[in-house]
C-alpha positions, 0 to 999 in steps of 0.5 A, a space after each residue: 659239608 664245609 668245616 673250619 678248624 674244628 676237628 684234629 687234622 682239619 687245617 682249612 675252612 675248605 675242608 668237606 666233611 662226608 659221613 658214610 650211611 650204613 644201612 640199618 640192620 637188626 643183625 650187627 654181628 653179621 653186619 660188623 665186617 661190612 661196617 669196618 670195610 666202611 669206616 676203613 674206606 672213609 677213615 678221614 670221617 668223623 662219624 657215620 649214619 645208620 639209615 633211619 636210626 642216627 648219628 654215630 661219632 667218637 673222640 679221644 675222650 668224652 669231651 671230645 666225642 660231645 664236640 663232634 656231636 655238636 659240630 655235626 648236629 650244627 652243620 645238619 642244621 645249616 644243611 637243612 637251613 640252607 635247602 629250606 631257604 632254596 625250597 629243596 626239602 623234596 631232594 635234600 642235599 641237592 641246591 636248586 640255587 643258580 
């Protein structure tokens, strides 16, 4: 996802946001150390996804956390519209454009 300067620390429109995807589980106590390792590995990420569950993000206060959610939801909508316009609903994230 290309992002403009909407996040703290992002200084260019060429920024690419990458969100780690965590496998869903019923045992988050056991998965906590794996989640911590993934977040350390992707320290620049502004959120993460839990497969077949949803988006998680954070902020220094409630207003910042809400802004993070709004930004990420907007970017997901743009990606969805882009994939639809390229006829690529079967393989999300892969463009059929030349």
